[in-house]
mmCIF entry with sequence, helices, sheets and N, C-alpha, C, O atoms, coordinates in Angstrom:
data_MODEL
# 
_entry.id   MODEL 
# 
_entity.id                         1 
_entity.type                       polymer 
_entity.pdbx_number_of_molecules   1 
# 
_entity_poly.entity_id                      1 
_entity_poly.type                           'polypeptide(L)' 
_entity_poly.nstd_linkage                   no 
_entity_poly.nstd_monomer                   no 
_entity_poly.pdbx_seq_one_letter_code       MQKFLKKEYRVTLRTQHRQEKNRRAADRIKAVLLSDKGWSYRQIARLF 
_entity_poly.pdbx_seq_one_letter_code_can   MQKFLKKEYRVTLRTQHRQEKNRRAADRIKAVLLSDKGWSYRQIARLF 
_entity_poly.pdbx_strand_id                 A 
# 
loop_
_entity_poly_seq.entity_id 
_entity_poly_seq.num 
_entity_poly_seq.mon_id 
_entity_poly_seq.hetero 
1 1  MET n 
1 2  GLN n 
1 3  LYS n 
1 4  PHE n 
1 5  LEU n 
1 6  LYS n 
1 7  LYS n 
1 8  GLU n 
1 9  TYR n 
1 10 ARG n 
1 11 VAL n 
1 12 THR n 
1 13 LEU n 
1 14 ARG n 
1 15 THR n 
1 16 GLN n 
1 17 HIS n 
1 18 ARG n 
1 19 GLN n 
1 20 GLU n 
1 21 LYS n 
1 22 ASN n 
1 23 ARG n 
1 24 ARG n 
1 25 ALA n 
1 26 ALA n 
1 27 ASP n 
1 28 ARG n 
1 29 ILE n 
1 30 LYS n 
1 31 ALA n 
1 32 VAL n 
1 33 LEU n 
1 34 LEU n 
1 35 SER n 
1 36 ASP n 
1 37 LYS n 
1 38 GLY n 
1 39 TRP n 
1 40 SER n 
1 41 TYR n 
1 42 ARG n 
1 43 GLN n 
1 44 ILE n 
1 45 ALA n 
1 46 ARG n 
1 47 LEU n 
1 48 PHE n 
# 
_struct_asym.id          A 
_struct_asym.entity_id   1 
# 
loop_
_struct_conf.conf_type_id 
_struct_conf.id 
_struct_conf.pdbx_PDB_helix_id 
_struct_conf.beg_label_comp_id 
_struct_conf.beg_label_asym_id 
_struct_conf.beg_label_seq_id 
_struct_conf.pdbx_beg_PDB_ins_code 
_struct_conf.end_label_comp_id 
_struct_conf.end_label_asym_id 
_struct_conf.end_label_seq_id 
_struct_conf.pdbx_end_PDB_ins_code 
_struct_conf.beg_auth_comp_id 
_struct_conf.beg_auth_asym_id 
_struct_conf.beg_auth_seq_id 
_struct_conf.end_auth_comp_id 
_struct_conf.end_auth_asym_id 
_struct_conf.end_auth_seq_id 
_struct_conf.pdbx_PDB_helix_class 
_struct_conf.details 
_struct_conf.pdbx_PDB_helix_length 
HELX_P HELX_P1 AA1 LYS A 7  ? GLN A 19 ? LYS A 7  GLN A 19 1 ? 13 
HELX_P HELX_P2 AA2 ARG A 23 ? LYS A 37 ? ARG A 23 LYS A 37 1 ? 15 
HELX_P HELX_P3 AA3 TYR A 41 ? LEU A 47 ? TYR A 41 LEU A 47 1 ? 7  
# 
_struct_conf_type.id          HELX_P 
_struct_conf_type.criteria    ? 
_struct_conf_type.reference   ? 
# 
loop_
_atom_site.group_PDB 
_atom_site.id 
_atom_site.type_symbol 
_atom_site.label_atom_id 
_atom_site.label_alt_id 
_atom_site.label_comp_id 
_atom_site.label_asym_id 
_atom_site.label_entity_id 
_atom_site.label_seq_id 
_atom_site.pdbx_PDB_ins_code 
_atom_site.Cartn_x 
_atom_site.Cartn_y 
_atom_site.Cartn_z 
_atom_site.occupancy 
_atom_site.B_iso_or_equiv 
_atom_site.pdbx_formal_charge 
_atom_site.auth_seq_id 
_atom_site.auth_comp_id 
_atom_site.auth_asym_id 
_atom_site.auth_atom_id 
_atom_site.pdbx_PDB_model_num 
ATOM 1   N N  . MET A 1 1  ? -5.018  -3.876 -13.688 1.00 0.00 ? 1  MET A N  1 
ATOM 2   C CA . MET A 1 1  ? -4.896  -4.775 -12.565 1.00 0.00 ? 1  MET A CA 1 
ATOM 3   C C  . MET A 1 1  ? -6.183  -4.640 -11.663 1.00 0.00 ? 1  MET A C  1 
ATOM 4   O O  . MET A 1 1  ? -6.656  -3.537 -11.390 1.00 0.00 ? 1  MET A O  1 
ATOM 5   N N  . GLN A 1 2  ? -6.653  -5.680 -11.272 1.00 0.00 ? 2  GLN A N  1 
ATOM 6   C CA . GLN A 1 2  ? -7.849  -5.638 -10.427 1.00 0.00 ? 2  GLN A CA 1 
ATOM 7   C C  . GLN A 1 2  ? -7.528  -5.452 -8.981  1.00 0.00 ? 2  GLN A C  1 
ATOM 8   O O  . GLN A 1 2  ? -6.423  -5.779 -8.549  1.00 0.00 ? 2  GLN A O  1 
ATOM 9   N N  . LYS A 1 3  ? -8.455  -4.938 -8.215  1.00 0.00 ? 3  LYS A N  1 
ATOM 10  C CA . LYS A 1 3  ? -8.290  -4.851 -6.698  1.00 0.00 ? 3  LYS A CA 1 
ATOM 11  C C  . LYS A 1 3  ? -8.365  -6.166 -6.194  1.00 0.00 ? 3  LYS A C  1 
ATOM 12  O O  . LYS A 1 3  ? -9.295  -6.909 -6.506  1.00 0.00 ? 3  LYS A O  1 
ATOM 13  N N  . PHE A 1 4  ? -7.327  -6.555 -5.333  1.00 0.00 ? 4  PHE A N  1 
ATOM 14  C CA . PHE A 1 4  ? -7.243  -7.820 -4.728  1.00 0.00 ? 4  PHE A CA 1 
ATOM 15  C C  . PHE A 1 4  ? -7.506  -7.798 -3.147  1.00 0.00 ? 4  PHE A C  1 
ATOM 16  O O  . PHE A 1 4  ? -7.581  -8.864 -2.536  1.00 0.00 ? 4  PHE A O  1 
ATOM 17  N N  . LEU A 1 5  ? -7.633  -6.667 -2.551  1.00 0.00 ? 5  LEU A N  1 
ATOM 18  C CA . LEU A 1 5  ? -7.834  -6.543 -1.120  1.00 0.00 ? 5  LEU A CA 1 
ATOM 19  C C  . LEU A 1 5  ? -9.332  -6.286 -0.990  1.00 0.00 ? 5  LEU A C  1 
ATOM 20  O O  . LEU A 1 5  ? -9.978  -5.594 -1.776  1.00 0.00 ? 5  LEU A O  1 
ATOM 21  N N  . LYS A 1 6  ? -9.813  -6.905 0.066   1.00 0.00 ? 6  LYS A N  1 
ATOM 22  C CA . LYS A 1 6  ? -11.216 -6.583 0.568   1.00 0.00 ? 6  LYS A CA 1 
ATOM 23  C C  . LYS A 1 6  ? -11.181 -5.280 1.260   1.00 0.00 ? 6  LYS A C  1 
ATOM 24  O O  . LYS A 1 6  ? -10.159 -4.837 1.784   1.00 0.00 ? 6  LYS A O  1 
ATOM 25  N N  . LYS A 1 7  ? -12.360 -4.656 1.250   1.00 0.00 ? 7  LYS A N  1 
ATOM 26  C CA . LYS A 1 7  ? -12.488 -3.345 1.794   1.00 0.00 ? 7  LYS A CA 1 
ATOM 27  C C  . LYS A 1 7  ? -11.993 -3.226 3.226   1.00 0.00 ? 7  LYS A C  1 
ATOM 28  O O  . LYS A 1 7  ? -11.277 -2.274 3.536   1.00 0.00 ? 7  LYS A O  1 
ATOM 29  N N  . GLU A 1 8  ? -12.338 -4.137 4.099   1.00 0.00 ? 8  GLU A N  1 
ATOM 30  C CA . GLU A 1 8  ? -11.912 -4.082 5.530   1.00 0.00 ? 8  GLU A CA 1 
ATOM 31  C C  . GLU A 1 8  ? -10.356 -4.201 5.614   1.00 0.00 ? 8  GLU A C  1 
ATOM 32  O O  . GLU A 1 8  ? -9.737  -3.530 6.440   1.00 0.00 ? 8  GLU A O  1 
ATOM 33  N N  . TYR A 1 9  ? -9.740  -5.039 4.775   1.00 0.00 ? 9  TYR A N  1 
ATOM 34  C CA . TYR A 1 9  ? -8.194  -5.003 4.735   1.00 0.00 ? 9  TYR A CA 1 
ATOM 35  C C  . TYR A 1 9  ? -7.665  -3.757 4.402   1.00 0.00 ? 9  TYR A C  1 
ATOM 36  O O  . TYR A 1 9  ? -6.741  -3.281 5.061   1.00 0.00 ? 9  TYR A O  1 
ATOM 37  N N  . ARG A 1 10 ? -8.229  -3.091 3.302   1.00 0.00 ? 10 ARG A N  1 
ATOM 38  C CA . ARG A 1 10 ? -7.696  -1.765 2.884   1.00 0.00 ? 10 ARG A CA 1 
ATOM 39  C C  . ARG A 1 10 ? -7.782  -0.788 4.048   1.00 0.00 ? 10 ARG A C  1 
ATOM 40  O O  . ARG A 1 10 ? -6.833  -0.056 4.329   1.00 0.00 ? 10 ARG A O  1 
ATOM 41  N N  . VAL A 1 11 ? -8.931  -0.782 4.724   1.00 0.00 ? 11 VAL A N  1 
ATOM 42  C CA . VAL A 1 11 ? -8.982  0.199  5.850   1.00 0.00 ? 11 VAL A CA 1 
ATOM 43  C C  . VAL A 1 11 ? -8.024  -0.103 6.990   1.00 0.00 ? 11 VAL A C  1 
ATOM 44  O O  . VAL A 1 11 ? -7.487  0.791  7.645   1.00 0.00 ? 11 VAL A O  1 
ATOM 45  N N  . THR A 1 12 ? -7.833  -1.395 7.199   1.00 0.00 ? 12 THR A N  1 
ATOM 46  C CA . THR A 1 12 ? -6.914  -1.751 8.252   1.00 0.00 ? 12 THR A CA 1 
ATOM 47  C C  . THR A 1 12 ? -5.439  -1.354 7.830   1.00 0.00 ? 12 THR A C  1 
ATOM 48  O O  . THR A 1 12 ? -4.672  -0.865 8.659   1.00 0.00 ? 12 THR A O  1 
ATOM 49  N N  . LEU A 1 13 ? -5.093  -1.564 6.612   1.00 0.00 ? 13 LEU A N  1 
ATOM 50  C CA . LEU A 1 13 ? -3.800  -1.241 6.112   1.00 0.00 ? 13 LEU A CA 1 
ATOM 51  C C  . LEU A 1 13 ? -3.586  0.267  6.145   1.00 0.00 ? 13 LEU A C  1 
ATOM 52  O O  . LEU A 1 13 ? -2.541  0.735  6.597   1.00 0.00 ? 13 LEU A O  1 
ATOM 53  N N  . ARG A 1 14 ? -4.465  0.953  5.719   1.00 0.00 ? 14 ARG A N  1 
ATOM 54  C CA . ARG A 1 14 ? -4.483  2.548  5.739   1.00 0.00 ? 14 ARG A CA 1 
ATOM 55  C C  . ARG A 1 14 ? -4.218  3.012  7.240   1.00 0.00 ? 14 ARG A C  1 
ATOM 56  O O  . ARG A 1 14 ? -3.354  3.847  7.509   1.00 0.00 ? 14 ARG A O  1 
ATOM 57  N N  . THR A 1 15 ? -4.966  2.454  8.124   1.00 0.00 ? 15 THR A N  1 
ATOM 58  C CA . THR A 1 15 ? -4.775  2.753  9.583   1.00 0.00 ? 15 THR A CA 1 
ATOM 59  C C  . THR A 1 15 ? -3.351  2.473  10.027  1.00 0.00 ? 15 THR A C  1 
ATOM 60  O O  . THR A 1 15 ? -2.691  3.325  10.622  1.00 0.00 ? 15 THR A O  1 
ATOM 61  N N  . GLN A 1 16 ? -2.898  1.297  9.737   1.00 0.00 ? 16 GLN A N  1 
ATOM 62  C CA . GLN A 1 16 ? -1.699  0.775  10.117  1.00 0.00 ? 16 GLN A CA 1 
ATOM 63  C C  . GLN A 1 16 ? -0.585  1.649  9.528   1.00 0.00 ? 16 GLN A C  1 
ATOM 64  O O  . GLN A 1 16 ? 0.399   1.963  10.198  1.00 0.00 ? 16 GLN A O  1 
ATOM 65  N N  . HIS A 1 17 ? -0.771  2.044  8.221   1.00 0.00 ? 17 HIS A N  1 
ATOM 66  C CA . HIS A 1 17 ? 0.220   2.826  7.509   1.00 0.00 ? 17 HIS A CA 1 
ATOM 67  C C  . HIS A 1 17 ? 0.407   4.264  8.313   1.00 0.00 ? 17 HIS A C  1 
ATOM 68  O O  . HIS A 1 17 ? 1.521   4.756  8.495   1.00 0.00 ? 17 HIS A O  1 
ATOM 69  N N  . ARG A 1 18 ? -0.665  4.798  8.713   1.00 0.00 ? 18 ARG A N  1 
ATOM 70  C CA . ARG A 1 18 ? -0.654  6.055  9.338   1.00 0.00 ? 18 ARG A CA 1 
ATOM 71  C C  . ARG A 1 18 ? 0.114   5.899  10.774  1.00 0.00 ? 18 ARG A C  1 
ATOM 72  O O  . ARG A 1 18 ? 0.857   6.791  11.185  1.00 0.00 ? 18 ARG A O  1 
ATOM 73  N N  . GLN A 1 19 ? -0.105  4.788  11.445  1.00 0.00 ? 19 GLN A N  1 
ATOM 74  C CA . GLN A 1 19 ? 0.429   4.675  12.752  1.00 0.00 ? 19 GLN A CA 1 
ATOM 75  C C  . GLN A 1 19 ? 1.824   4.094  12.895  1.00 0.00 ? 19 GLN A C  1 
ATOM 76  O O  . GLN A 1 19 ? 2.485   4.106  13.933  1.00 0.00 ? 19 GLN A O  1 
ATOM 77  N N  . GLU A 1 20 ? 2.194   3.580  11.716  1.00 0.00 ? 20 GLU A N  1 
ATOM 78  C CA . GLU A 1 20 ? 3.597   2.881  11.649  1.00 0.00 ? 20 GLU A CA 1 
ATOM 79  C C  . GLU A 1 20 ? 4.743   3.795  11.854  1.00 0.00 ? 20 GLU A C  1 
ATOM 80  O O  . GLU A 1 20 ? 4.882   4.766  11.111  1.00 0.00 ? 20 GLU A O  1 
ATOM 81  N N  . LYS A 1 21 ? 5.635   3.528  12.887  1.00 0.00 ? 21 LYS A N  1 
ATOM 82  C CA . LYS A 1 21 ? 6.850   4.349  13.095  1.00 0.00 ? 21 LYS A CA 1 
ATOM 83  C C  . LYS A 1 21 ? 7.947   3.996  12.253  1.00 0.00 ? 21 LYS A C  1 
ATOM 84  O O  . LYS A 1 21 ? 8.749   4.849  11.876  1.00 0.00 ? 21 LYS A O  1 
ATOM 85  N N  . ASN A 1 22 ? 8.042   2.669  11.899  1.00 0.00 ? 22 ASN A N  1 
ATOM 86  C CA . ASN A 1 22 ? 9.064   2.267  11.042  1.00 0.00 ? 22 ASN A CA 1 
ATOM 87  C C  . ASN A 1 22 ? 8.900   2.668  9.542   1.00 0.00 ? 22 ASN A C  1 
ATOM 88  O O  . ASN A 1 22 ? 7.985   2.132  8.917   1.00 0.00 ? 22 ASN A O  1 
ATOM 89  N N  . ARG A 1 23 ? 9.638   3.486  8.973   1.00 0.00 ? 23 ARG A N  1 
ATOM 90  C CA . ARG A 1 23 ? 9.314   4.067  7.667   1.00 0.00 ? 23 ARG A CA 1 
ATOM 91  C C  . ARG A 1 23 ? 9.484   2.921  6.605   1.00 0.00 ? 23 ARG A C  1 
ATOM 92  O O  . ARG A 1 23 ? 8.768   2.946  5.604   1.00 0.00 ? 23 ARG A O  1 
ATOM 93  N N  . ARG A 1 24 ? 10.323  2.007  6.767   1.00 0.00 ? 24 ARG A N  1 
ATOM 94  C CA . ARG A 1 24 ? 10.466  0.930  5.897   1.00 0.00 ? 24 ARG A CA 1 
ATOM 95  C C  . ARG A 1 24 ? 9.229   0.125  5.716   1.00 0.00 ? 24 ARG A C  1 
ATOM 96  O O  . ARG A 1 24 ? 8.820   -0.234 4.612   1.00 0.00 ? 24 ARG A O  1 
ATOM 97  N N  . ALA A 1 25 ? 8.598   -0.169 6.954   1.00 0.00 ? 25 ALA A N  1 
ATOM 98  C CA . ALA A 1 25 ? 7.407   -1.000 7.025   1.00 0.00 ? 25 ALA A CA 1 
ATOM 99  C C  . ALA A 1 25 ? 6.280   -0.148 6.464   1.00 0.00 ? 25 ALA A C  1 
ATOM 100 O O  . ALA A 1 25 ? 5.402   -0.730 5.828   1.00 0.00 ? 25 ALA A O  1 
ATOM 101 N N  . ALA A 1 26 ? 6.215   1.106  6.625   1.00 0.00 ? 26 ALA A N  1 
ATOM 102 C CA . ALA A 1 26 ? 5.169   2.010  6.162   1.00 0.00 ? 26 ALA A CA 1 
ATOM 103 C C  . ALA A 1 26 ? 5.246   2.093  4.647   1.00 0.00 ? 26 ALA A C  1 
ATOM 104 O O  . ALA A 1 26 ? 4.247   2.156  3.931   1.00 0.00 ? 26 ALA A O  1 
ATOM 105 N N  . ASP A 1 27 ? 6.520   2.090  4.199   1.00 0.00 ? 27 ASP A N  1 
ATOM 106 C CA . ASP A 1 27 ? 6.690   2.101  2.656   1.00 0.00 ? 27 ASP A CA 1 
ATOM 107 C C  . ASP A 1 27 ? 6.176   0.804  1.963   1.00 0.00 ? 27 ASP A C  1 
ATOM 108 O O  . ASP A 1 27 ? 5.618   0.809  0.866   1.00 0.00 ? 27 ASP A O  1 
ATOM 109 N N  . ARG A 1 28 ? 6.404   -0.236 2.662   1.00 0.00 ? 28 ARG A N  1 
ATOM 110 C CA . ARG A 1 28 ? 5.876   -1.577 2.134   1.00 0.00 ? 28 ARG A CA 1 
ATOM 111 C C  . ARG A 1 28 ? 4.351   -1.605 2.138   1.00 0.00 ? 28 ARG A C  1 
ATOM 112 O O  . ARG A 1 28 ? 3.699   -2.070 1.203   1.00 0.00 ? 28 ARG A O  1 
ATOM 113 N N  . ILE A 1 29 ? 3.818   -1.081 3.243   1.00 0.00 ? 29 ILE A N  1 
ATOM 114 C CA . ILE A 1 29 ? 2.314   -1.061 3.265   1.00 0.00 ? 29 ILE A CA 1 
ATOM 115 C C  . ILE A 1 29 ? 1.736   -0.199 2.116   1.00 0.00 ? 29 ILE A C  1 
ATOM 116 O O  . ILE A 1 29 ? 0.760   -0.548 1.453   1.00 0.00 ? 29 ILE A O  1 
ATOM 117 N N  . LYS A 1 30 ? 2.424   0.963  1.934   1.00 0.00 ? 30 LYS A N  1 
ATOM 118 C CA . LYS A 1 30 ? 1.963   1.962  0.899   1.00 0.00 ? 30 LYS A CA 1 
ATOM 119 C C  . LYS A 1 30 ? 2.064   1.265  -0.481  1.00 0.00 ? 30 LYS A C  1 
ATOM 120 O O  . LYS A 1 30 ? 1.147   1.392  -1.292  1.00 0.00 ? 30 LYS A O  1 
ATOM 121 N N  . ALA A 1 31 ? 3.170   0.527  -0.757  1.00 0.00 ? 31 ALA A N  1 
ATOM 122 C CA . ALA A 1 31 ? 3.309   -0.250 -1.963  1.00 0.00 ? 31 ALA A CA 1 
ATOM 123 C C  . ALA A 1 31 ? 2.141   -1.234 -2.276  1.00 0.00 ? 31 ALA A C  1 
ATOM 124 O O  . ALA A 1 31 ? 1.643   -1.326 -3.398  1.00 0.00 ? 31 ALA A O  1 
ATOM 125 N N  . VAL A 1 32 ? 1.754   -1.940 -1.226  1.00 0.00 ? 32 VAL A N  1 
ATOM 126 C CA . VAL A 1 32 ? 0.648   -2.796 -1.335  1.00 0.00 ? 32 VAL A CA 1 
ATOM 127 C C  . VAL A 1 32 ? -0.659  -2.071 -1.680  1.00 0.00 ? 32 VAL A C  1 
ATOM 128 O O  . VAL A 1 32 ? -1.455  -2.525 -2.502  1.00 0.00 ? 32 VAL A O  1 
ATOM 129 N N  . LEU A 1 33 ? -0.836  -0.969 -1.042  1.00 0.00 ? 33 LEU A N  1 
ATOM 130 C CA . LEU A 1 33 ? -2.088  -0.139 -1.173  1.00 0.00 ? 33 LEU A CA 1 
ATOM 131 C C  . LEU A 1 33 ? -2.054  0.377  -2.523  1.00 0.00 ? 33 LEU A C  1 
ATOM 132 O O  . LEU A 1 33 ? -3.112  0.309  -3.148  1.00 0.00 ? 33 LEU A O  1 
ATOM 133 N N  . LEU A 1 34 ? -0.951  0.928  -3.147  1.00 0.00 ? 34 LEU A N  1 
ATOM 134 C CA . LEU A 1 34 ? -0.910  1.377  -4.399  1.00 0.00 ? 34 LEU A CA 1 
ATOM 135 C C  . LEU A 1 34 ? -1.049  0.296  -5.488  1.00 0.00 ? 34 LEU A C  1 
ATOM 136 O O  . LEU A 1 34 ? -1.646  0.507  -6.544  1.00 0.00 ? 34 LEU A O  1 
ATOM 137 N N  . SER A 1 35 ? -0.482  -0.837 -5.178  1.00 0.00 ? 35 SER A N  1 
ATOM 138 C CA . SER A 1 35 ? -0.729  -1.984 -6.091  1.00 0.00 ? 35 SER A CA 1 
ATOM 139 C C  . SER A 1 35 ? -2.174  -2.391 -6.314  1.00 0.00 ? 35 SER A C  1 
ATOM 140 O O  . SER A 1 35 ? -2.658  -2.759 -7.385  1.00 0.00 ? 35 SER A O  1 
ATOM 141 N N  . ASP A 1 36 ? -2.808  -2.267 -5.114  1.00 0.00 ? 36 ASP A N  1 
ATOM 142 C CA . ASP A 1 36 ? -4.316  -2.582 -5.101  1.00 0.00 ? 36 ASP A CA 1 
ATOM 143 C C  . ASP A 1 36 ? -5.102  -1.554 -5.831  1.00 0.00 ? 36 ASP A C  1 
ATOM 144 O O  . ASP A 1 36 ? -6.200  -1.865 -6.295  1.00 0.00 ? 36 ASP A O  1 
ATOM 145 N N  . LYS A 1 37 ? -4.595  -0.274 -5.978  1.00 0.00 ? 37 LYS A N  1 
ATOM 146 C CA . LYS A 1 37 ? -5.168  0.781  -6.694  1.00 0.00 ? 37 LYS A CA 1 
ATOM 147 C C  . LYS A 1 37 ? -4.977  0.564  -8.168  1.00 0.00 ? 37 LYS A C  1 
ATOM 148 O O  . LYS A 1 37 ? -5.680  1.164  -8.981  1.00 0.00 ? 37 LYS A O  1 
ATOM 149 N N  . GLY A 1 38 ? -4.042  -0.280 -8.527  1.00 0.00 ? 38 GLY A N  1 
ATOM 150 C CA . GLY A 1 38 ? -3.845  -0.420 -10.075 1.00 0.00 ? 38 GLY A CA 1 
ATOM 151 C C  . GLY A 1 38 ? -2.527  0.050  -10.532 1.00 0.00 ? 38 GLY A C  1 
ATOM 152 O O  . GLY A 1 38 ? -2.197  -0.102 -11.709 1.00 0.00 ? 38 GLY A O  1 
ATOM 153 N N  . TRP A 1 39 ? -1.674  0.670  -9.581  1.00 0.00 ? 39 TRP A N  1 
ATOM 154 C CA . TRP A 1 39 ? -0.439  1.131  -9.966  1.00 0.00 ? 39 TRP A CA 1 
ATOM 155 C C  . TRP A 1 39 ? 0.490   -0.075 -10.441 1.00 0.00 ? 39 TRP A C  1 
ATOM 156 O O  . TRP A 1 39 ? 0.464   -1.152 -9.846  1.00 0.00 ? 39 TRP A O  1 
ATOM 157 N N  . SER A 1 40 ? 1.280   0.149  -11.497 1.00 0.00 ? 40 SER A N  1 
ATOM 158 C CA . SER A 1 40 ? 2.193   -0.897 -11.850 1.00 0.00 ? 40 SER A CA 1 
ATOM 159 C C  . SER A 1 40 ? 3.429   -0.964 -10.985 1.00 0.00 ? 40 SER A C  1 
ATOM 160 O O  . SER A 1 40 ? 3.698   -0.011 -10.254 1.00 0.00 ? 40 SER A O  1 
ATOM 161 N N  . TYR A 1 41 ? 4.199   -2.043 -11.027 1.00 0.00 ? 41 TYR A N  1 
ATOM 162 C CA . TYR A 1 41 ? 5.344   -2.176 -10.202 1.00 0.00 ? 41 TYR A CA 1 
ATOM 163 C C  . TYR A 1 41 ? 6.382   -1.093 -10.597 1.00 0.00 ? 41 TYR A C  1 
ATOM 164 O O  . TYR A 1 41 ? 7.101   -0.605 -9.725  1.00 0.00 ? 41 TYR A O  1 
ATOM 165 N N  . ARG A 1 42 ? 6.470   -0.727 -11.822 1.00 0.00 ? 42 ARG A N  1 
ATOM 166 C CA . ARG A 1 42 ? 7.400   0.340  -12.196 1.00 0.00 ? 42 ARG A CA 1 
ATOM 167 C C  . ARG A 1 42 ? 7.025   1.646  -11.663 1.00 0.00 ? 42 ARG A C  1 
ATOM 168 O O  . ARG A 1 42 ? 7.915   2.380  -11.234 1.00 0.00 ? 42 ARG A O  1 
ATOM 169 N N  . GLN A 1 43 ? 5.693   2.048  -11.641 1.00 0.00 ? 43 GLN A N  1 
ATOM 170 C CA . GLN A 1 43 ? 5.214   3.275  -11.148 1.00 0.00 ? 43 GLN A CA 1 
ATOM 171 C C  . GLN A 1 43 ? 5.570   3.362  -9.630  1.00 0.00 ? 43 GLN A C  1 
ATOM 172 O O  . GLN A 1 43 ? 6.029   4.401  -9.156  1.00 0.00 ? 43 GLN A O  1 
ATOM 173 N N  . ILE A 1 44 ? 5.337   2.201  -8.851  1.00 0.00 ? 44 ILE A N  1 
ATOM 174 C CA . ILE A 1 44 ? 5.655   2.181  -7.528  1.00 0.00 ? 44 ILE A CA 1 
ATOM 175 C C  . ILE A 1 44 ? 7.083   2.330  -7.174  1.00 0.00 ? 44 ILE A C  1 
ATOM 176 O O  . ILE A 1 44 ? 7.454   3.041  -6.239  1.00 0.00 ? 44 ILE A O  1 
ATOM 177 N N  . ALA A 1 45 ? 7.939   1.600  -7.989  1.00 0.00 ? 45 ALA A N  1 
ATOM 178 C CA . ALA A 1 45 ? 9.383   1.784  -7.784  1.00 0.00 ? 45 ALA A CA 1 
ATOM 179 C C  . ALA A 1 45 ? 9.902   3.204  -7.988  1.00 0.00 ? 45 ALA A C  1 
ATOM 180 O O  . ALA A 1 45 ? 10.799  3.686  -7.296  1.00 0.00 ? 45 ALA A O  1 
ATOM 181 N N  . ARG A 1 46 ? 9.294   3.832  -8.966  1.00 0.00 ? 46 ARG A N  1 
ATOM 182 C CA . ARG A 1 46 ? 9.716   5.227  -9.244  1.00 0.00 ? 46 ARG A CA 1 
ATOM 183 C C  . ARG A 1 46 ? 9.432   6.193  -7.991  1.00 0.00 ? 46 ARG A C  1 
ATOM 184 O O  . ARG A 1 46 ? 10.189  7.111  -7.677  1.00 0.00 ? 46 ARG A O  1 
ATOM 185 N N  . LEU A 1 47 ? 8.263   5.875  -7.328  1.00 0.00 ? 47 LEU A N  1 
ATOM 186 C CA . LEU A 1 47 ? 7.875   6.652  -6.178  1.00 0.00 ? 47 LEU A CA 1 
ATOM 187 C C  . LEU A 1 47 ? 8.822   6.592  -5.046  1.00 0.00 ? 47 LEU A C  1 
ATOM 188 O O  . LEU A 1 47 ? 9.031   7.577  -4.338  1.00 0.00 ? 47 LEU A O  1 
ATOM 189 N N  . PHE A 1 48 ? 9.441   5.360  -4.851  1.00 0.00 ? 48 PHE A N  1 
ATOM 190 C CA . PHE A 1 48 ? 10.324  5.130  -3.787  1.00 0.00 ? 48 PHE A CA 1 
ATOM 191 C C  . PHE A 1 48 ? 11.751  5.339  -4.303  1.00 0.00 ? 48 PHE A C  1 
ATOM 192 O O  . PHE A 1 48 ? 12.709  5.193  -3.545  1.00 0.00 ? 48 PHE A O  1 
# 
């Protein structure tokens, strides 16, 4: 799977992930970042 996020969006999402108080929202952000890294949906699902 190819990367679909631009570099500035990745940086913004990483920052938002670190600052997010709501764990559910943080998990969703992490799933997007992992998907961008090439993780499959199945791998991401096993993580959570």
